[in-house]
C-alpha positions as CSV (number, residue, x, y, z in Angstrom):
1,X,-61.3,39.6,12.6
2,X,-59.8,40.5,16.2
3,X,-56.3,39.8,16.3
4,X,-56.7,37.7,19.5
5,X,-59.1,36.0,18.1
6,X,-57.4,35.0,15.1
7,X,-54.1,34.3,17.6
8,X,-56.6,31.7,19.4
9,X,-57.8,29.9,16.7
10,X,-54.3,29.0,15.3
11,X,-53.5,27.9,18.8
12,X,-56.4,25.9,18.9
13,X,-56.2,24.3,15.7
14,X,-52.2,23.8,16.4
15,X,-53.4,21.7,19.1
16,X,-55.6,19.5,17.5
17,X,-52.6,19.1,15.0
18,X,-50.3,18.0,17.9
19,X,-52.7,16.2,19.7
20,X,-53.7,13.7,16.5
21,X,-49.9,13.6,16.0
22,X,-49.4,13.0,19.4
23,X,-52.2,9.7,19.1
24,X,-50.5,8.6,15.9
25,X,-46.8,8.6,17.8
26,X,-48.2,6.6,20.7
27,X,-50.0,3.9,18.1
28,X,-47.1,3.2,16.5
29,X,-45.1,2.6,19.8
30,X,-47.9,0.5,20.9
31,X,-47.5,-1.3,17.4
32,X,-43.5,-1.5,17.9
33,X,-44.1,-3.0,21.1
34,X,-46.5,-5.9,20.2
35,X,-45.2,-7.1,17.1
36,X,-41.4,-6.4,17.4
37,X,-40.6,-5.9,20.9
38,X,-39.2,-2.6,20.7
39,X,-39.6,-0.1,23.9
40,X,-39.9,3.4,23.3
41,X,-39.2,6.2,26.5
42,X,-40.5,9.6,26.6
43,X,-36.9,10.2,28.6
44,X,-34.7,12.0,25.4
45,X,-31.7,10.2,24.3
46,X,-29.3,9.8,21.4
47,X,-31.2,7.2,19.9
48,X,-34.7,7.1,18.2
49,X,-36.4,4.4,16.1
50,X,-38.1,5.8,13.3
51,X,-41.7,4.3,12.4
52,X,-42.7,3.9,8.7
53,X,-39.2,4.5,7.8
54,X,-37.7,1.2,6.9
55,X,-36.7,-0.8,4.1
56,X,-39.9,-2.8,4.5
57,X,-41.9,0.4,3.6
58,X,-39.9,1.3,0.3
59,X,-37.9,3.8,2.2
60,X,-34.0,3.6,0.9
61,X,-31.6,4.4,3.0
62,X,-30.2,7.6,0.8
63,X,-33.9,8.8,1.1
64,X,-33.8,7.9,5.0
65,X,-30.7,9.3,6.0
66,X,-30.9,12.5,3.7
67,X,-33.9,13.7,6.0
68,X,-32.2,12.4,9.0
69,X,-28.9,14.5,8.6
70,X,-30.7,17.9,8.4
71,X,-31.2,17.6,12.1
72,X,-27.6,17.1,13.1
73,X,-24.7,14.5,12.8
74,X,-25.9,11.1,12.4
75,X,-23.6,8.5,14.1
76,X,-25.5,5.2,12.6
77,X,-28.4,4.4,10.9
78,X,-29.1,1.1,11.5
79,X,-32.1,-0.5,8.7
80,X,-33.1,-4.2,9.5
81,X,-34.0,-6.4,6.5
82,X,-38.1,-5.9,5.5
83,X,-38.8,-4.2,8.7
84,X,-41.0,-1.3,8.5
85,X,-38.8,0.8,10.8
86,X,-35.2,2.2,11.3
87,X,-32.8,3.1,14.4
88,X,-30.6,6.2,14.1
89,X,-28.1,7.5,16.9
90,X,-27.4,11.2,16.6
91,X,-24.1,12.8,17.5
92,X,-25.6,14.7,20.4
93,X,-29.3,14.3,22.1
94,X,-30.0,18.3,21.1
95,X,-30.0,17.1,17.7
96,X,-32.2,13.7,18.8
97,X,-34.4,16.3,20.6
98,X,-34.3,18.3,16.9
99,X,-35.0,15.7,15.0
100,X,-38.1,14.2,17.1
101,X,-39.6,17.8,17.1
102,X,-39.3,18.5,13.6
103,X,-39.8,15.4,11.6
104,X,-42.7,13.6,13.6
105,X,-45.5,13.6,11.4
106,X,-43.5,14.9,7.9
107,X,-44.4,13.1,5.1
108,X,-41.4,11.8,3.3
109,X,-41.7,11.6,-0.8
110,X,-39.7,8.5,-2.1
111,X,-39.5,7.0,-5.2
112,X,-42.2,5.2,-7.4
113,X,-44.6,8.1,-5.8
114,X,-44.5,6.2,-2.7
115,X,-44.7,8.8,0.3
116,X,-44.7,7.6,4.0
117,X,-45.5,9.2,7.0
118,X,-42.4,9.3,9.8
119,X,-43.2,9.1,13.3
120,X,-39.8,9.1,15.7
121,X,-39.6,7.8,19.4
122,X,-36.6,7.7,21.7
123,X,-35.2,4.7,22.7
124,X,-32.6,3.7,25.3
125,X,-30.5,1.9,23.2
126,X,-30.2,0.6,19.8
127,X,-29.8,-3.0,18.8
128,X,-26.3,-4.5,18.1
129,X,-25.6,-4.7,14.5
130,X,-25.0,-8.3,13.4
131,X,-22.7,-8.3,10.5
132,X,-22.5,-12.2,10.3
133,X,-22.0,-13.9,7.4
134,X,-24.2,-16.8,6.6
135,X,-22.3,-19.5,5.0
136,X,-23.0,-19.6,0.9
137,X,-24.3,-23.2,-0.3
138,X,-21.4,-25.2,-0.9
139,X,-19.9,-25.1,-4.3
140,X,-21.3,-21.9,-4.9
141,X,-18.2,-19.0,-5.9
142,X,-18.9,-15.5,-7.0
143,X,-16.4,-13.5,-8.9
144,X,-17.2,-9.6,-9.5
145,X,-16.3,-7.3,-12.0
146,X,-15.4,-10.8,-14.1
147,X,-15.6,-8.9,-17.8
148,X,-15.2,-5.3,-18.4
149,X,-17.3,-2.5,-19.3
150,X,-16.2,-3.1,-22.7
151,X,-16.6,-6.8,-22.7
152,X,-20.3,-6.2,-21.3
153,X,-21.4,-4.1,-24.1
154,X,-19.6,-6.5,-26.5
155,X,-21.8,-9.2,-25.2
156,X,-25.0,-7.2,-24.9
157,X,-24.8,-6.3,-28.8
158,X,-24.4,-9.8,-29.7
159,X,-28.0,-10.8,-28.8
160,X,-30.3,-9.4,-31.3
161,X,-33.9,-9.0,-29.9
162,X,-35.4,-7.2,-33.2
163,X,-37.4,-10.5,-33.7
164,X,-40.2,-11.8,-31.9
165,X,-39.3,-15.4,-32.7
166,X,-36.2,-17.1,-34.0
167,X,-35.8,-20.6,-34.9
168,X,-32.1,-20.7,-35.3
169,X,-31.6,-19.2,-31.7
170,X,-35.1,-20.8,-30.3
171,X,-36.1,-17.4,-29.3
172,X,-39.4,-17.4,-26.9
173,X,-41.1,-14.5,-25.3
174,X,-41.8,-16.2,-21.8
175,X,-44.2,-14.5,-19.1
176,X,-41.6,-13.1,-17.0
177,X,-38.6,-12.6,-19.4
178,X,-37.3,-13.1,-22.8
179,X,-35.2,-16.3,-23.8
180,X,-32.5,-17.2,-26.7
181,X,-30.8,-20.5,-27.0
182,X,-27.5,-21.3,-28.7
183,X,-26.1,-24.5,-29.4
184,X,-29.0,-26.4,-27.5
185,X,-32.1,-25.7,-27.1
186,X,-33.6,-26.1,-23.3
187,X,-37.1,-27.2,-23.6
188,X,-39.3,-26.0,-20.6
189,X,-42.0,-28.5,-21.8
190,X,-39.8,-31.3,-20.0
191,X,-37.4,-29.1,-18.8
192,X,-34.5,-31.2,-20.9
193,X,-32.4,-30.9,-24.0
194,X,-33.0,-32.7,-27.4
195,X,-29.2,-33.6,-27.5
196,X,-29.6,-35.2,-30.7
197,X,-31.0,-32.2,-32.1
198,X,-28.6,-29.1,-32.1
199,X,-29.7,-25.8,-33.3
200,X,-28.0,-24.3,-36.3
201,X,-25.9,-21.5,-34.8
202,X,-23.8,-22.1,-31.8
203,X,-22.4,-20.4,-28.9
204,X,-21.3,-16.3,-30.4
205,X,-17.9,-15.9,-31.0
206,X,-18.0,-12.9,-28.7
207,X,-18.1,-14.9,-26.1
208,X,-15.0,-17.1,-26.4
209,X,-12.6,-15.0,-24.9
210,X,-14.6,-14.9,-21.9
211,X,-15.0,-18.7,-21.7
212,X,-11.5,-18.8,-22.1
213,X,-11.0,-16.7,-19.4
214,X,-13.1,-19.1,-17.2
215,X,-11.3,-22.1,-18.2
216,X,-7.6,-20.8,-17.7
217,X,-9.7,-19.6,-13.9
218,X,-10.2,-23.1,-13.2
219,X,-13.8,-22.2,-12.6
220,X,-14.7,-25.4,-14.8
221,X,-13.1,-28.3,-16.3
222,X,-15.8,-28.7,-19.3
223,X,-15.9,-26.1,-21.9
224,X,-19.7,-25.2,-22.6
225,X,-21.4,-25.7,-25.4
226,X,-24.9,-24.6,-24.6
227,X,-25.8,-20.8,-23.7
228,X,-29.2,-19.6,-23.0
229,X,-29.6,-15.8,-22.6
230,X,-32.2,-14.5,-20.2
231,X,-33.9,-10.8,-20.4
232,X,-35.4,-9.7,-17.5
233,X,-37.0,-6.2,-17.7
234,X,-37.8,-4.8,-14.1
235,X,-40.2,-6.9,-11.8
236,X,-39.5,-9.7,-13.8
237,X,-38.1,-13.0,-12.5
238,X,-37.6,-16.6,-12.8
239,X,-38.9,-19.5,-10.3
240,X,-36.7,-21.4,-8.4
241,X,-35.5,-24.5,-10.0
242,X,-32.7,-26.9,-10.0
243,X,-31.2,-27.1,-13.6
244,X,-32.0,-30.8,-14.9
245,X,-29.3,-33.1,-13.4
246,X,-29.0,-35.4,-17.0
247,X,-29.6,-32.2,-19.4
248,X,-26.2,-30.7,-18.0
249,X,-22.5,-31.4,-16.2
250,X,-21.6,-30.2,-13.1
251,X,-20.7,-27.0,-13.4
252,X,-23.5,-24.0,-14.4
253,X,-22.0,-20.4,-15.1
254,X,-23.8,-17.7,-15.1
255,X,-22.8,-13.8,-16.1
256,X,-24.7,-10.8,-15.2
257,X,-25.1,-8.1,-17.8
258,X,-26.7,-4.6,-17.4
259,X,-27.9,-4.2,-14.1
260,X,-27.5,-5.8,-10.7
261,X,-30.0,-8.3,-8.8
262,X,-30.5,-10.8,-6.0
263,X,-30.9,-14.4,-6.6
264,X,-32.2,-16.9,-3.8
265,X,-31.0,-20.1,-2.8
266,X,-33.5,-22.6,-1.3
267,X,-32.2,-25.8,0.3
268,X,-34.9,-28.7,0.9
269,X,-35.0,-28.4,4.1
270,X,-36.0,-24.5,3.9
271,X,-32.9,-22.5,4.2
272,X,-32.8,-19.5,2.2
273,X,-29.9,-17.5,1.2
274,X,-30.4,-14.0,-1.0
275,X,-27.0,-13.6,-2.8
276,X,-26.2,-10.1,-4.4
277,X,-25.3,-10.4,-7.9
278,X,-23.5,-7.1,-8.9
279,X,-24.1,-6.2,-12.5
280,X,-20.4,-8.1,-14.3
281,X,-20.2,-10.4,-11.8
282,X,-19.9,-14.3,-12.8
283,X,-21.7,-16.9,-10.7
284,X,-20.6,-20.4,-10.5
285,X,-22.6,-23.3,-9.2
286,X,-21.3,-26.7,-8.5
287,X,-21.6,-29.7,-6.4
288,X,-24.1,-28.8,-3.7
289,X,-25.2,-25.7,-4.5
290,X,-25.9,-27.0,-8.4
291,X,-27.4,-30.4,-8.1
292,X,-29.3,-29.6,-4.7
293,X,-30.3,-25.9,-3.7
294,X,-32.7,-24.5,-6.3
295,X,-32.4,-20.7,-7.4
296,X,-34.3,-18.1,-8.5
297,X,-34.9,-14.6,-9.1
298,X,-38.2,-13.3,-7.0
299,X,-40.4,-10.7,-9.7
300,X,-39.8,-7.6,-8.0
301,X,-38.9,-3.9,-9.0
302,X,-36.7,-3.0,-6.2
303,X,-34.0,-5.1,-4.2
304,X,-32.7,-5.2,-1.0
305,X,-28.7,-4.6,-1.9
306,X,-25.9,-3.7,0.0
307,X,-25.2,0.3,0.2
308,X,-22.6,1.8,-1.6
309,X,-21.6,4.1,1.4
310,X,-17.8,3.9,1.8
311,X,-18.1,3.9,5.7
312,X,-20.0,0.8,5.3
313,X,-18.5,-2.6,4.2
314,X,-21.0,-5.0,3.6
315,X,-19.5,-7.9,1.3
316,X,-21.7,-9.2,-1.8
317,X,-20.8,-12.6,-0.7
318,X,-22.9,-12.7,2.6
319,X,-26.5,-13.7,2.7
320,X,-28.4,-10.4,2.6
321,X,-31.0,-11.3,5.4
322,X,-27.9,-11.2,7.9
323,X,-26.7,-7.5,6.6
324,X,-27.8,-4.4,8.2
325,X,-26.1,-2.0,6.3
326,X,-28.6,-2.5,2.9
327,X,-30.5,-0.2,0.9
328,X,-33.1,-0.3,-2.0
329,X,-32.1,-0.7,-5.4
330,X,-34.3,-0.2,-8.7
331,X,-34.0,-2.9,-11.3
332,X,-33.5,-1.9,-14.5
333,X,-33.1,-4.3,-17.5
334,X,-30.6,-7.3,-16.4
335,X,-29.3,-9.6,-19.4
336,X,-27.7,-13.4,-18.4
337,X,-25.7,-15.5,-20.1
338,X,-25.8,-19.1,-18.6
339,X,-23.2,-21.7,-20.0
340,X,-23.2,-25.2,-19.5
341,X,-21.9,-28.1,-20.8
342,X,-24.3,-31.4,-22.2
343,X,-24.2,-34.6,-20.5
344,X,-24.1,-37.5,-22.7
345,X,-23.6,-40.0,-19.6
346,X,-26.1,-40.5,-16.6
347,X,-25.8,-38.4,-13.8
348,X,-23.7,-39.6,-11.0
349,X,-23.3,-36.8,-8.4
350,X,-23.7,-37.6,-4.7
351,X,-27.6,-36.2,-4.5
352,X,-29.4,-39.2,-5.7
353,X,-32.6,-37.8,-3.9
354,X,-32.9,-35.1,-6.5
355,X,-31.1,-37.1,-9.3
356,X,-33.7,-37.9,-12.2
357,X,-30.5,-40.1,-13.6
358,X,-30.5,-42.0,-10.2
359,X,-34.3,-42.6,-10.3
360,X,-35.3,-40.1,-8.1
361,X,-39.2,-39.1,-7.9
362,X,-39.4,-36.8,-11.1
363,X,-42.4,-34.1,-10.4
364,X,-44.6,-33.7,-13.2
365,X,-43.6,-30.5,-15.4
366,X,-46.1,-27.8,-13.5
367,X,-48.7,-26.4,-16.1
368,X,-48.5,-23.4,-17.9
369,X,-51.3,-20.5,-17.7
370,X,-54.1,-21.3,-19.7
371,X,-54.4,-19.6,-22.9
372,X,-57.8,-19.5,-23.3
373,X,-61.2,-20.8,-21.5
374,X,-60.6,-24.3,-22.8
375,X,-57.1,-24.4,-21.2
376,X,-58.5,-22.5,-18.0
377,X,-61.2,-25.6,-17.4
378,X,-58.8,-28.8,-18.1
379,X,-56.4,-26.7,-15.3
380,X,-59.0,-26.0,-12.7
381,X,-60.4,-29.8,-13.2
382,X,-56.6,-31.5,-12.3
383,X,-55.1,-28.5,-10.3
384,X,-58.4,-27.7,-8.4
385,X,-61.1,-29.8,-8.3
386,X,-59.9,-33.1,-8.6
387,X,-57.5,-32.1,-5.4
388,X,-60.2,-31.4,-3.3
389,X,-62.3,-34.3,-4.2
390,X,-59.1,-36.1,-3.2
391,X,-58.3,-34.5,0.5
392,X,-61.9,-33.6,1.3
393,X,-61.8,-35.7,4.4
394,X,-58.8,-33.9,5.8
395,X,-59.3,-30.4,4.5
396,X,-62.8,-30.7,6.4
397,X,-60.5,-31.7,9.4
398,X,-58.9,-28.2,9.1
399,X,-61.6,-26.2,8.4
400,X,-64.0,-26.0,11.7
401,X,-63.7,-22.6,13.1
402,X,-65.8,-19.6,11.4
403,X,-63.6,-16.0,10.9
404,X,-65.2,-13.6,12.8
405,X,-65.8,-10.7,10.6
406,X,-67.6,-13.5,8.5
407,X,-70.1,-14.5,11.0
408,X,-70.3,-10.9,12.1
409,X,-71.9,-10.4,8.3
410,X,-73.8,-13.5,8.2
411,X,-75.5,-12.0,11.9
412,X,-76.5,-8.7,10.3
413,X,-78.9,-10.9,8.1
414,X,-82.6,-10.7,9.2
415,X,-84.6,-13.6,10.0
416,X,-86.0,-15.4,7.4
417,X,-83.4,-14.0,4.7
418,X,-82.7,-16.4,2.2
419,X,-78.3,-17.1,1.7
420,X,-76.4,-18.7,-0.6
421,X,-72.9,-20.0,0.2
422,X,-71.3,-20.6,-3.2
423,X,-68.5,-23.0,-2.4
424,X,-69.6,-23.8,0.7
425,X,-66.7,-26.4,1.3
426,X,-67.7,-28.7,4.4
427,X,-70.5,-26.4,5.7
428,X,-69.0,-24.4,8.6
429,X,-70.8,-21.3,7.8
430,X,-74.2,-22.7,6.9
431,X,-75.4,-23.1,10.4
432,X,-73.8,-19.9,12.0
433,X,-77.4,-18.0,11.8
434,X,-80.0,-20.5,12.4
435,X,-82.2,-17.7,11.7
436,X,-81.7,-17.4,8.2
437,X,-82.4,-20.1,5.3
438,X,-79.2,-21.1,4.3
439,X,-78.2,-23.4,1.4
440,X,-74.6,-23.8,0.0
441,X,-73.0,-25.6,-3.1
442,X,-69.6,-26.9,-4.1
443,X,-68.2,-28.3,-7.2
444,X,-66.3,-31.0,-5.0
445,X,-69.1,-34.1,-4.5
446,X,-66.8,-35.0,-1.4
447,X,-67.1,-32.2,0.5
448,X,-71.2,-31.3,-0.5
449,X,-71.5,-35.0,1.0
450,X,-69.8,-34.2,4.3
451,X,-72.3,-30.9,4.5
452,X,-75.0,-33.6,4.5
453,X,-73.8,-36.0,7.1
454,X,-73.9,-32.5,9.1
455,X,-77.5,-32.0,8.3
456,X,-76.8,-28.8,5.9
457,X,-78.6,-28.0,2.8
458,X,-76.2,-28.0,0.1
459,X,-75.9,-29.4,-3.5
460,X,-73.4,-30.2,-6.1
461,X,-72.9,-27.5,-8.5
462,X,-70.4,-24.8,-9.7
463,X,-69.9,-21.4,-9.2
464,X,-70.6,-20.0,-12.9
465,X,-74.1,-21.5,-13.1
466,X,-75.7,-21.8,-10.1
467,X,-78.9,-23.4,-10.4
468,X,-81.0,-20.9,-8.0
469,X,-83.6,-18.4,-9.5
470,X,-82.4,-14.7,-10.6
471,X,-82.8,-12.7,-8.2
472,X,-83.8,-15.4,-5.4
473,X,-81.4,-14.5,-2.5
474,X,-81.1,-11.7,0.3
475,X,-77.4,-12.4,0.5
476,X,-74.6,-14.4,-1.0
477,X,-70.9,-15.2,0.5
478,X,-67.9,-16.6,-1.9
479,X,-65.6,-17.5,0.6
480,X,-61.9,-18.0,-0.9
481,X,-63.3,-19.5,-4.1
482,X,-62.7,-17.0,-6.7
483,X,-58.8,-17.0,-6.1
484,X,-59.3,-20.7,-7.7
485,X,-60.4,-19.5,-11.2
486,X,-57.5,-19.2,-13.3
487,X,-58.3,-16.4,-16.0
488,X,-59.7,-12.8,-15.3
489,X,-62.9,-13.5,-17.4
490,X,-63.6,-16.2,-15.4
491,X,-62.9,-14.6,-12.2
492,X,-65.4,-12.1,-13.8
493,X,-68.0,-14.4,-14.3
494,X,-68.3,-15.6,-10.9
495,X,-68.9,-12.6,-9.4
496,X,-71.8,-11.7,-12.0
497,X,-73.2,-14.9,-10.8
498,X,-72.8,-14.1,-7.3
499,X,-74.5,-10.7,-8.3
500,X,-77.5,-12.6,-10.5
501,X,-78.6,-14.4,-7.6
502,X,-79.3,-11.4,-5.0
503,X,-82.0,-9.6,-5.0
504,X,-82.2,-5.7,-5.1
505,X,-80.5,-4.4,-2.3
506,X,-79.0,-7.6,-1.5
507,X,-75.5,-7.9,-0.5
508,X,-72.2,-10.1,-1.0
509,X,-69.7,-11.1,0.9
510,X,-66.2,-11.9,-1.1
511,X,-62.9,-13.4,0.1
512,X,-59.9,-13.7,-2.0
513,X,-56.4,-14.9,-0.7
514,X,-54.0,-11.6,-1.0
515,X,-50.6,-11.3,-2.2
516,X,-49.7,-9.1,0.4
517,X,-50.0,-11.2,3.4
518,X,-47.8,-8.8,5.4
519,X,-50.6,-5.7,5.8
520,X,-50.1,-2.7,8.1
521,X,-46.9,-4.1,9.6
522,X,-48.8,-7.4,10.7
523,X,-48.0,-10.4,9.5
524,X,-51.2,-12.7,8.7
525,X,-51.3,-15.8,10.4
526,X,-50.3,-17.6,7.7
527,X,-46.6,-16.1,7.6
528,X,-46.6,-16.3,11.7
529,X,-46.8,-19.7,11.6
530,X,-43.9,-20.4,9.2
531,X,-41.3,-23.1,10.3
532,X,-38.2,-22.3,8.2
533,X,-37.0,-25.7,8.9
534,X,-39.6,-27.2,6.9
535,X,-41.9,-26.9,4.0
536,X,-44.9,-28.6,5.2
537,X,-47.9,-26.2,5.8
538,X,-49.6,-26.6,9.3
539,X,-53.0,-26.6,7.7
540,X,-55.6,-25.6,10.0
541,X,-54.2,-21.7,9.6
542,X,-54.0,-21.7,6.2
543,X,-56.2,-18.9,4.8
544,X,-59.4,-20.3,4.3
545,X,-59.1,-21.9,0.8
546,X,-62.0,-24.2,-0.3
547,X,-63.0,-25.9,-3.7
548,X,-63.1,-24.0,-6.5
549,X,-66.3,-24.2,-8.0
550,X,-66.5,-24.8,-11.8
551,X,-65.6,-26.9,-14.2
552,X,-66.5,-25.8,-18.0
553,X,-69.8,-24.0,-18.0
554,X,-70.7,-22.2,-21.2
555,X,-69.4,-18.8,-21.1
556,X,-71.0,-15.3,-22.4
557,X,-70.3,-14.9,-26.2
558,X,-69.4,-11.9,-26.0
559,X,-66.7,-12.0,-23.0
560,X,-63.3,-10.5,-23.8
561,X,-60.7,-12.7,-25.2
562,X,-57.8,-13.3,-22.6
563,X,-55.5,-10.8,-21.0
564,X,-51.8,-10.3,-22.5
565,X,-50.5,-11.9,-19.9
566,X,-52.3,-15.1,-20.8
567,X,-51.7,-15.1,-24.6
568,X,-48.1,-14.7,-24.7
569,X,-47.1,-17.0,-21.8
570,X,-45.1,-20.7,-22.2
571,X,-44.0,-20.2,-18.7
572,X,-44.7,-22.8,-16.0
573,X,-46.4,-22.1,-12.9
574,X,-44.4,-21.8,-9.6
575,X,-44.8,-24.0,-6.7
576,X,-45.0,-22.0,-3.7
577,X,-42.8,-22.6,-0.8
578,X,-46.1,-23.1,2.4
579,X,-45.6,-20.3,4.6
580,X,-43.4,-17.8,2.9
581,X,-44.8,-14.3,1.4
582,X,-45.7,-14.8,-2.6
583,X,-43.5,-14.6,-5.2
584,X,-46.1,-14.7,-8.1
585,X,-49.6,-14.3,-8.5
586,X,-50.3,-17.5,-10.4
587,X,-49.0,-20.4,-8.4
588,X,-49.4,-23.8,-7.0
589,X,-49.9,-24.4,-3.3
590,X,-48.7,-27.6,-2.1
591,X,-51.6,-29.5,0.4
592,X,-49.8,-32.2,2.3
593,X,-51.9,-34.8,3.2
594,X,-51.5,-36.4,6.7
595,X,-53.1,-39.5,7.3
596,X,-53.3,-38.7,10.9
597,X,-54.9,-35.7,10.8
598,X,-58.8,-36.6,10.5
599,X,-62.0,-35.8,12.3
600,X,-63.0,-38.3,14.8
601,X,-66.5,-37.9,13.1
602,X,-65.2,-39.0,9.8
603,X,-67.5,-41.6,8.2
604,X,-66.0,-44.9,7.4
605,X,-66.6,-44.4,3.9
606,X,-64.8,-41.1,3.9
607,X,-61.7,-42.8,4.9
608,X,-62.4,-45.1,2.6
609,X,-62.4,-43.1,0.0
610,X,-59.3,-40.9,0.8
611,X,-57.2,-44.2,1.0
612,X,-58.5,-45.4,-2.5
613,X,-57.7,-41.9,-3.9
614,X,-54.3,-41.8,-2.5
615,X,-53.0,-45.0,-3.8
616,X,-54.7,-44.6,-7.1
617,X,-53.2,-41.5,-7.9
618,X,-49.4,-42.8,-6.4
619,X,-49.8,-45.7,-8.8
620,X,-50.2,-44.1,-11.7
621,X,-47.6,-43.7,-14.0
622,X,-46.1,-40.1,-14.6
623,X,-47.4,-39.4,-18.3
624,X,-48.9,-36.4,-19.6
625,X,-52.2,-38.6,-20.4
626,X,-52.9,-39.3,-17.3
627,X,-54.5,-36.2,-15.2
628,X,-54.2,-38.1,-11.9
629,X,-50.2,-38.1,-12.2
630,X,-50.5,-33.6,-12.5
631,X,-51.6,-33.1,-9.2
632,X,-49.4,-35.4,-7.0
633,X,-46.1,-34.4,-6.6
634,X,-44.1,-37.2,-5.2
635,X,-43.8,-38.4,-1.5
636,X,-40.9,-36.3,0.6
637,X,-39.6,-39.7,1.2
638,X,-36.0,-41.6,-0.3
639,X,-37.5,-44.4,-2.5
640,X,-34.7,-46.2,-1.7
641,X,-35.5,-46.9,1.8
642,X,-39.0,-46.3,1.7
643,X,-41.7,-49.0,0.2
644,X,-44.1,-47.7,-2.4
645,X,-46.9,-48.6,-0.1
646,X,-45.5,-46.2,2.5
647,X,-44.6,-43.4,-0.1
648,X,-48.1,-43.7,-1.0
649,X,-49.4,-42.7,2.4
650,X,-48.4,-39.0,2.4
651,X,-48.7,-37.7,-1.3
652,X,-48.7,-33.9,-1.7
653,X,-51.0,-32.3,-4.0
654,X,-51.0,-28.8,-5.9
655,X,-53.8,-26.5,-5.7
656,X,-54.0,-23.8,-8.4
657,X,-54.3,-19.7,-7.2
658,X,-54.5,-16.4,-8.3
659,X,-53.6,-14.2,-5.3
660,X,-55.6,-11.2,-5.4
661,X,-53.3,-7.5,-5.1
662,X,-54.4,-4.6,-3.2
663,X,-57.5,-3.3,-4.9
664,X,-57.4,-5.8,-7.9
665,X,-61.0,-7.4,-6.2
666,X,-62.8,-3.8,-6.1
667,X,-61.3,-3.4,-9.6
668,X,-63.2,-6.7,-10.4
669,X,-66.3,-5.9,-9.0
670,X,-66.7,-2.5,-10.5
671,X,-66.7,-4.1,-13.7
672,X,-70.3,-5.7,-12.7
673,X,-73.4,-3.7,-13.7
674,X,-75.9,-3.1,-11.1
675,X,-73.5,-3.3,-8.4
676,X,-71.7,-1.2,-6.0
677,X,-68.8,-1.7,-3.6
678,X,-69.9,-0.9,0.0
679,X,-66.6,-1.9,1.5
680,X,-63.5,-3.5,1.4
681,X,-60.7,-4.6,4.1
682,X,-58.2,-6.7,4.8
683,X,-58.9,-9.7,6.9
684,X,-55.9,-12.2,7.8
685,X,-54.4,-12.4,4.4
686,X,-57.2,-11.8,2.5
687,X,-59.0,-9.2,0.6
688,X,-62.3,-8.9,1.4
689,X,-65.4,-7.2,-0.1
690,X,-69.0,-6.5,0.7
691,X,-71.5,-5.7,-2.7
692,X,-74.5,-4.3,-2.5
693,X,-76.8,-4.9,-5.4
694,X,-79.0,-2.0,-6.9
695,X,-82.4,-1.4,-6.6
696,X,-82.9,-0.8,-10.0
697,X,-81.4,-3.9,-11.1
């Protein structure tokens, strides 16, 4: 090839690459302006914003700093918490230009096989670092390096995890961690202690010097007589909780061994404080922090922690959300020693609204994940079907706007096509395309009645056994239904039933709630509408949840046994805090029933039904043998100042959800024979797929 022609081709290729890079850079600048209010400039400065180079993208300070420093002296590197970008200020404009030219479009290889593409743009100024310490919960004290490395090794060696179960220490393998109890067993079925049945083994002798030092330091006035040892592997955690008032005295002592972690404290008013717990540190919870705030550990493999760079001083006793000098830290195996003193008299704390000894509302113990199909059917009956029947009028009043991409799928159907909406809710999609023959079914008879009042064809059915002929439908939709099934086998069976209904060449659209509520640097409406001062949901902007379709219908005999996630767990489902990111994939989501939020078109009978349901459920005792009690938490009012009648007007119901991680829905559908995934996408906090049935099926 002629040398001039070859040079021209290379120049052409470079030109295309440069144009593509410029388009990506401009797009990232527009995204930063639209979602973060960050305005970039074409004029070179010492300051750069690094898109995709933030903690929110899984990039650590050390990884990004190493790349940036190759271009010259870095004065400051600012990485805001949870954000997908960072700010860097170079010592000179020349070095900033060099970084802009050489690092734009560069792929950064991060830990855990995570790769990101960096896009750099000039900015006139960098936001001021606000290293303001948020006040920790009253009564919370963190003591770093409370035990020496030698004491840490001695304590860890004292715990024998070799046996899978141990009656002497009440060892259990929970879903999120391993646990041993000494002195007394803490029972997770009733969140309390059997004080008349001490365990054969007390607190290990190796703990006595540590406990003596705790007493001498004045951190507690009671010598603990109960110890719970939790072992967390990377990616494990514990749901938010308050240690039962009537079970233990005021002071709770938690010793972190093995590795560091981050613990979240949540106030009933919605405030959240993240506290960094270094290895070998002692956490002391007294007063308000012990009795009123919940504490928990989010299950994840990486934490945002203060940087170890001596250039920065980020105190561990600050709320991590208020710090900018953070980095990512991979979790290791952490073992916590939690020391408590058994309480033998009723609690007389200053927080009666949360005190079970003082008659505070005590919500029923959350259910465990099911171990088999019978457990799953009962869980869905109580935490899905009964709930939607009770909240149907209020739920329907918040489900009035069809989603655009669902409408696009329905508009694509040909005149005369037959459409089945499995789990149709109030029927809002049944009338979108009047040229197709639409029929809906739902497990909730109350929602089906609303469909009938609107003139739609709908019937009561479950999603695992729809009474329609095989291969009778041109299209099926399942919008926000399958995430209500509580085992992988039942979710798979729901997809198989949709495919059974399709004609060869027919299409199915499936929506499920996504674990990733922030995707491609954009928050879903569910997160955008979060009010940090409140745990109530604006129900009309919640992802498009509706009634699960199923009770216990007969499943195929050859179906696989429940997965390991459902075999070994005694753990309870956590209750999700509305409008916040998900901490686990299986959870209970509150529905706050509000009397004033009803459609003008709701029938008088529907209003009477909801009134009856509210008061019937509110009047039930909180006994485990009465299913109605398990679907409602007590009202968020002080029972000492509100009458029982007033309290029953604002109950809170809990619905079971399994939120899907990226790729999980596609993997589920690919297990079904005779169908292929035509496309998949993320839509406002939901994972979505379009399936096509093979012509040979």
